[in-house]
Structures are given as C-alpha cells and as structure tokens.
N, C-alpha and C positions, 0 to 999 in steps of 0.2 A: 096328348102332347101340347096342342095349341092352348088348351085350358090352363096348363101350368105356366105357359108364357104370359097369358092374359092376367093370371093372378099375380105373377111376378111384376108385370108392368103396373098393376094397381098398387102393389106394395111400394114400388119405386115412387109412384105418384104421392102416396101418403107420406113417405120420407121427405120428398121435395116440399110438400105443403107444410109439414110440421117444422122442418128445419128453416124454411124461408120465413114462416110466420113468427116462430118464437125461439128458434135455435135450440129447441128441445124435441127429441125424437124418442118415442117409446123404444126401450132397449130391445124388446123381443122382436121387433121388426127386422133387426139385423140378422139374427139366426134364421128367420123365415126366408130372407133373401138368399142366404147361403144354402139352405136345404132345397129350396125350389131350383136355384141355379144348378146345384149339383145333380138333382134329379133330371133336369133337362140335359145336362151333359152326359149322364148315364144312359139316356135314351139313344145317344149317338155313338158313344165309345164304350169299350169294355171297362169293367170296374178297375182293373189294375192300371190302365192308362189314366182314368179319371183321378185315381188316388195319386198317381205320379204327378199329374198336372197340378193338383191341389198342393202337394208338397213343395214343388218347385216354385209355384206362385206365392205360397206362404213365405218361403225363404227370400224371395225378391221383395215382398212387402216388408218383411222384418229388416232386411238390409236397408231399404229406403227409410224406414222409421228410425233405425239405429243411426244412420248418417244424419238424419234430421235432428235427432236428440243430441248427438255429439256436437253438431253445429250450434245448437241453442246453448249447450253447456259451455262451449268455448267462447261464445259471444256474451256469456253471462246474462242471457235472456230468460224470462220466466216461462217454463214449459207449459204451465196451466193456461197462460194467456195466448199461447201460440197455436196449439192444436187441441181439439176437444176429444174426449173419450168416445164420442159418437163417430167422429171421423176415423179414429183408429179402429173401432169396431166395424165400420163400413169397409175399410181397407182389408181387414182380416176376412170378412165374410164374402166380399166380392172376389176373393181369391178362388172361390169355388166355381167360377163362371166358365172360363174358356181354357183352351190349350195355352201353353206357356207363351208361344210367339204372339198369338192373338191377344192374350192378356196384356203382355208388355205394350203392344201397340195401342190397344184400347185404353189402358190405364194412363199412359202418357198423354194421349189425346184428350182423355177425360179431364186430366189436370189442366191442360192448356185451355180446354173449353171452359172450365170453371174460372180460370183466371180472366179470360176475355169477357165472359158473361158478367163477372163481378165488376170489372172495370166499366162495362157498358151500363149496368144497372145502378151503379153508385157514383155516377158522374156528378150529380147535383147534391147528393147527400154523403156525408162522411160517416161510414159505419166502421166500427172497430172490429167486428167479427165477420167472418165469411162463412156462409152456409155451405161448406165444402161438400159434405155428404149429400145435401140436397141437390146441388149442381151436378155432382157426379151421378146421382140417381136419375136425374133428367137425361144425362148422356147415355147411361146404360139402358134406361127405359126406351130411349129412341133406337138404340142398337137392337134390342129385342123386338121392338115394333117393326123394324125393317125386315126382320127375319120372317114376318108374316107375308111380305111381298116377294121375297126371293128365298132360295134354298139356303138356309143358314148353316149347313153342315161344314162349310169351309172354316167356320170359327173354331171347330173342334179338331182340325187336322193335326195329326201328330207325326 
C-alpha cells in the first residue's frame, strides 16, 4: 500500500514539474493518477463504495466544469484561453481519490491553494497562464505524503 502512495506522489511531482516548466504534461500521467488513487481507495473501502464515490465525485466535477463553461459562454470569453485540457483531465482523474465529503473539502482547498500560490509566485512577473494541474498536484501530493505520518483512513470514510 505504501508503495502505491509513493508512486502516486512521484507522479504528482512529475505533473507539477512539467506543468510548471512548460505548461505541457504527458497525457498518460492523468490516467495513472486515477488508477493509483482508485487502487489506494480500494484498499480501504469496498468496491461498491469506491465506485459510488467515483460517480458522485465525477458528477460534482462535471457540475463545476459545466458552470464554468456556462459562465465563459455568457461572458463571451474564449474557452481555450481559460482552462486547458490538462486541467480538465486532472479534475476528472482526481475524482478517483477520496470519499465525496473529503473530495469536496480537498478539491476546494486545492483550488484556493492554487490561487494563493499563483499570486505569490507571480508577484513580479505577469504570466498569462496558470499551471493549475501542477499546483493541485502539489497539494494532493502533500495530502498523500501526510498519510505516511498519520492514519489516512479518515479520508475514505463514507
């Protein structure tokens, strides 16, 4: 179990590095994140609960993305310049991680963390794009790293 978490943290680190460095992440890393996170969840909860968590989390992510796209459409903004396909893939595959309540809390805090980190790192330079998937990978990698120090089963409580 610990080795899956370690591999997942390494994949998160690769996503962070690639997204921060060039805003291009290998697409196959996102399904690897989803598969590893789902396998870790399966270690803690039964299959039917894990599938239920995945379904509800995917519905929440779909709702968030739908509201975002609707907002962009109503404001006549270009969708391609607003969110990247890598960010959408990250949102979809990160849905495999935790129970619904934990996922909502961690997802919101990951977005807030990304916003604050981007403001801090871009004070002197103006960047047009945000490495959102990379920042969120850093956050979720830290969450998984903390599960090495304490019992992380509370993240999967249903």
